[in-house]
C-alpha positions as CSV (number, residue, x, y, z in Angstrom):
1,M,145.6,75.3,147.3
2,A,145.8,74.4,143.9
3,E,143.0,72.2,143.8
4,R,140.9,75.0,145.2
5,L,141.6,77.5,143.1
6,G,140.9,75.1,139.9
7,E,137.5,74.1,141.7
8,R,136.6,77.9,141.9
9,G,138.0,78.3,138.5
10,N,135.4,75.8,137.4
11,T,132.6,77.3,139.1
12,W,133.1,80.9,137.7
13,M,133.4,79.4,134.5
14,E,129.7,77.7,134.8
15,H,128.8,81.4,134.8
16,T,130.2,82.5,131.2
17,N,127.2,85.0,130.4
18,V,127.5,86.6,133.9
19,L,131.1,87.3,134.1
20,L,130.3,88.7,129.9
21,L,128.1,90.7,131.2
22,F,129.9,91.9,134.2
23,L,132.7,92.4,132.0
24,A,130.6,94.3,129.6
25,F,129.3,96.7,132.4
26,F,132.7,97.5,133.6
27,I,134.1,98.6,129.8
28,L,131.0,100.4,128.7
29,T,131.2,102.1,132.5
30,L,134.8,103.1,131.9
31,C,134.5,104.2,128.0
32,Q,131.7,106.7,129.0
33,T,129.0,107.1,126.2
34,G,130.8,108.1,123.3
35,T,133.5,105.9,122.2
36,V,131.9,104.0,119.3
37,L,135.0,102.0,118.6
38,I,134.8,100.2,122.0
39,V,131.2,99.9,122.2
40,G,131.2,98.3,118.6
41,L,133.8,96.1,119.6
42,V,131.8,94.7,122.8
43,G,129.0,94.3,121.1
44,I,130.5,92.2,118.3
45,I,131.8,90.0,121.2
46,L,128.5,89.8,122.5
47,C,126.9,88.7,119.3
48,G,129.6,86.0,119.3
49,I,128.3,84.9,122.6
50,G,124.7,85.2,121.6
51,M,125.0,83.6,118.5
52,I,126.4,80.1,120.2
53,Q,123.4,80.0,122.9
54,P,120.4,77.7,122.3
55,A,116.9,79.6,121.6
56,V,115.5,81.8,124.2
57,K,112.1,82.8,125.1
58,V,112.0,86.9,125.7
59,D,109.4,89.2,126.2
60,L,108.7,91.0,123.2
61,W,106.9,94.1,124.9
62,I,110.1,94.9,126.1
63,L,112.1,93.7,122.9
64,I,110.3,95.2,120.3
65,P,110.0,99.2,121.2
66,L,113.9,98.6,122.0
67,I,114.5,98.0,118.6
68,L,112.1,100.5,117.7
69,Y,113.6,103.3,119.7
70,N,117.3,102.1,118.0
71,V,115.9,102.4,114.4
72,M,114.3,105.4,115.1
73,S,117.3,106.9,116.8
74,A,119.4,106.1,114.0
75,C,117.1,107.7,111.6
76,S,117.3,110.7,113.9
77,S,121.1,110.4,113.7
78,Y,121.3,110.1,109.9
79,A,118.6,113.7,109.3
80,A,121.0,115.4,112.0
81,Y,124.4,114.6,110.8
82,G,123.7,112.8,108.0
83,N,125.3,109.2,109.1
84,M,124.3,106.9,112.0
85,V,127.5,107.1,113.6
86,K,127.7,110.3,115.2
87,G,125.0,110.9,117.8
88,F,123.6,108.0,120.6
89,A,122.6,105.6,117.6
90,S,125.5,103.6,117.4
91,T,126.5,103.4,121.1
92,Q,122.8,102.8,122.3
93,S,122.7,100.2,119.7
94,I,124.1,97.3,121.8
95,F,120.9,97.3,124.3
96,P,118.5,94.3,122.7
97,V,122.3,92.7,122.6
98,L,122.5,93.4,126.5
99,Y,118.7,92.5,127.1
100,L,118.6,89.2,124.4
101,L,121.9,88.0,126.9
102,L,120.3,89.1,130.1
103,A,117.1,86.5,129.0
104,Y,119.6,83.5,129.3
105,L,120.2,83.8,132.6
106,S,119.1,81.7,135.2
107,R,117.4,83.6,138.8
108,E,120.4,83.1,140.4
109,E,122.6,84.1,137.8
110,R,120.4,87.0,137.5
111,V,121.5,87.8,141.6
112,L,124.9,87.0,140.8
113,L,125.3,89.8,138.1
114,K,123.0,92.4,140.0
115,R,125.4,91.7,143.2
116,L,128.7,92.2,140.9
117,C,127.3,95.4,139.5
118,T,126.2,96.7,142.7
119,V,129.9,96.2,143.8
120,W,131.4,98.2,140.9
121,M,128.9,100.9,141.2
122,S,129.7,101.1,144.8
123,A,133.6,101.4,143.9
124,I,132.9,104.0,141.4
125,A,130.9,106.3,144.2
126,A,133.4,105.7,146.8
127,M,136.2,106.9,144.2
128,G,134.3,109.8,143.7
129,I,133.8,110.8,146.8
130,L,137.6,110.3,147.7
131,E,138.1,112.5,144.3
132,F,135.7,115.2,145.9
133,V,137.3,115.1,149.7
134,G,140.5,115.2,147.9
135,N,139.8,118.2,146.0
136,A,138.4,119.8,149.0
137,L,141.5,119.4,150.9
138,Q,143.0,121.5,148.2
139,G,140.6,124.1,148.2
140,D,139.1,123.3,144.4
141,A,136.5,121.4,145.3
142,G,133.7,121.9,142.4
143,R,131.1,119.7,141.0
144,L,131.2,115.7,141.8
145,G,132.6,114.4,138.2
146,G,133.9,111.0,139.4
147,V,135.4,108.7,136.8
148,F,132.7,110.2,134.2
149,G,134.5,113.9,134.2
150,N,130.8,114.8,133.9
151,P,128.5,115.5,137.1
152,N,125.5,114.8,135.4
153,A,126.3,111.6,133.9
154,F,127.8,110.6,137.4
155,G,124.8,111.9,139.0
156,T,122.5,109.4,136.9
157,F,125.0,106.6,137.9
158,L,124.6,107.2,141.1
159,I,120.8,107.2,140.8
160,V,120.9,104.1,139.2
161,G,123.2,102.7,141.0
162,W,121.2,103.7,144.1
163,F,118.1,101.7,143.1
164,A,120.0,98.6,142.2
165,V,121.3,98.4,144.8
166,V,117.8,99.2,147.3
167,S,116.4,96.6,144.8
168,C,119.4,93.7,146.3
169,K,117.8,93.6,149.4
């Protein structure tokens, strides 16, 4: 039994990037959108992982607009608040790092990551439904907020999750 667990552990360790990207998705889901410290720490860890990877070929038609978006977001944040920490610029700057790390994944690893994320999104949806049913049974049914607490963010998460589930077929 210990040998089987060791073999499974070795198999998972071959997919370190998949596990780290899924862990980042897990953490970013739970900390929601405004936690600059947590997003920054996750970004630093992902950058460290990216620096030890070999060279990778990326689609510049995606990467360059993504970086330009981050630059414009930082300029907007600076114009509105006088710094680049407030607003979404600081938390959305992790997206190019995530894109570059996704480029290292093989086709099989992308499928595995998509399935792991789909299972996590399904669990979040189930928790939201159970919370709503529990509130409804207590006579306090309001808008469905789930773990996000914000119905708009939860709805967006569920819609993106639905399209991810449909694309897994």
